SEKE-926494 format. One record per residue (C-alpha): residue in three letters; x, y, z; residue number from 1. Coordinates in nm, 2 decimals. Layout:
BEGIN
REC res      u      v      w   n
REC ala      X      Y      Z NUM
...
END
This chain:
BEGIN
REC res      u      v      w   n
REC unk  -7.32  -7.64  14.34   1
REC unk  -7.45  -7.62  13.99   2
REC unk  -7.25  -7.69  13.67   3
REC unk  -7.17  -7.32  13.62   4
REC unk  -7.02  -7.28  13.97   5
REC unk  -6.81  -7.59  13.93   6
REC unk  -6.68  -7.48  13.59   7
REC unk  -6.60  -7.14  13.72   8
REC unk  -6.42  -7.28  14.02   9
REC unk  -6.22  -7.53  13.82  10
REC unk  -6.14  -7.25  13.57  11
REC unk  -6.01  -7.04  13.86  12
REC unk  -5.78  -7.32  13.96  13
REC unk  -5.65  -7.38  13.61  14
REC unk  -5.41  -7.08  13.62  15
REC unk  -5.08  -7.15  13.81  16
REC unk  -5.06  -6.79  13.95  17
REC unk  -5.41  -6.82  14.10  18
REC unk  -5.32  -7.15  14.26  19
REC unk  -5.00  -6.99  14.41  20
REC unk  -5.21  -6.71  14.55  21
REC unk  -5.47  -6.94  14.70  22
REC unk  -5.20  -7.16  14.85  23
REC unk  -5.02  -6.85  15.00  24
REC unk  -5.35  -6.73  15.15  25
REC unk  -5.43  -7.07  15.29  26
REC unk  -5.09  -7.06  15.47  27
REC unk  -5.14  -6.70  15.59  28
REC unk  -5.28  -6.59  15.92  29
REC unk  -5.66  -6.59  15.95  30
REC unk  -5.65  -6.21  15.92  31
REC unk  -5.52  -6.25  15.56  32
REC unk  -5.26  -6.07  15.36  33
REC unk  -5.23  -5.74  15.17  34
REC unk  -5.16  -5.76  14.80  35
REC unk  -4.79  -5.66  14.83  36
REC unk  -4.74  -5.93  15.10  37
REC unk  -4.89  -6.19  14.86  38
REC unk  -4.66  -6.07  14.58  39
REC unk  -4.36  -6.10  14.81  40
REC unk  -4.45  -6.45  14.93  41
REC unk  -4.53  -6.58  14.58  42
REC unk  -4.25  -6.41  14.39  43
REC unk  -4.51  -6.28  14.15  44
REC unk  -4.52  -5.91  14.03  45
REC unk  -4.76  -5.68  14.20  46
REC unk  -4.96  -5.62  13.88  47
REC unk  -5.00  -5.99  13.82  48
REC unk  -5.12  -6.05  14.17  49
REC unk  -5.36  -5.76  14.15  50
REC unk  -5.51  -5.90  13.82  51
REC unk  -5.55  -6.25  13.96  52
REC unk  -5.69  -6.12  14.29  53
REC unk  -5.96  -5.93  14.09  54
REC unk  -6.06  -6.25  13.92  55
REC unk  -6.05  -6.46  14.23  56
REC unk  -6.26  -6.21  14.42  57
REC unk  -6.51  -6.19  14.13  58
REC unk  -6.54  -6.57  14.16  59
REC unk  -6.58  -6.53  14.54  60
REC unk  -6.29  -6.78  14.59  61
REC unk  -6.10  -6.50  14.76  62
REC unk  -6.26  -6.25  15.00  63
REC unk  -6.14  -5.89  15.04  64
REC unk  -6.18  -5.66  15.34  65
REC unk  -6.07  -5.29  15.37  66
REC unk  -5.78  -5.24  15.60  67
REC unk  -5.72  -4.87  15.64  68
REC unk  -5.58  -4.75  15.30  69
REC unk  -5.52  -5.11  15.19  70
REC unk  -5.72  -5.43  15.14  71
REC unk  -5.67  -5.76  15.31  72
REC unk  -5.74  -6.08  15.12  73
REC unk  -5.84  -6.42  15.26  74
REC unk  -5.95  -6.75  15.10  75
REC unk  -6.32  -6.82  15.10  76
REC unk  -6.27  -7.17  15.24  77
REC unk  -6.64  -7.24  15.23  78
REC unk  -6.64  -7.20  14.85  79
REC unk  -6.33  -7.41  14.81  80
REC unk  -6.48  -7.68  15.04  81
REC unk  -6.80  -7.69  14.83  82
REC unk  -6.60  -7.74  14.51  83
REC unk  -6.38  -8.02  14.66  84
REC unk  -6.69  -8.19  14.81  85
REC unk  -6.87  -8.17  14.47  86
REC unk  -6.57  -8.33  14.29  87
REC unk  -6.54  -8.60  14.56  88
REC unk  -6.91  -8.68  14.55  89
REC unk  -6.92  -8.69  14.17  90
REC unk  -6.59  -8.85  14.09  91
REC unk  -6.45  -9.00  14.41  92
REC unk  -6.51  -9.34  14.56  93
REC unk  -6.88  -9.29  14.58  94
REC unk  -6.89  -9.23  14.20  95
REC unk  -6.71  -9.55  14.13  96
REC unk  -6.92  -9.75  14.36  97
REC unk  -7.24  -9.61  14.21  98
REC unk  -7.12  -9.68  13.86  99
REC unk  -7.02 -10.04  13.95 100
REC unk  -7.37 -10.10  14.11 101
REC unk  -7.54  -9.96  13.80 102
REC unk  -7.33 -10.18  13.57 103
REC unk  -7.41 -10.49  13.78 104
REC unk  -7.78 -10.40  13.77 105
REC unk  -7.77 -10.36  13.39 106
REC unk  -7.59 -10.70  13.36 107
REC unk  -7.86 -10.88  13.57 108
END
């Protein structure tokens, strides 16, 4: 992932309603949920869910499929996994070990 993708992904997760929607979709059946089902499960208004789903689909964090007259939404787990992996690689235990090694090399 490049810096722009990471920033956009973190930005998407910085809004509570979006996190609620993503969590709801992660707990949903693999076939996904329709917008009104998401609204009912999150307790958010339909217009708020619609607005946040538009943003999440534009960022490709949520995928949308036509389902008759409606649309079904699912989480793009590959995209989320990439973001989490990038954060772990750059700021997880590996980051700290690499930083410690660099510091000890500088001290030597």
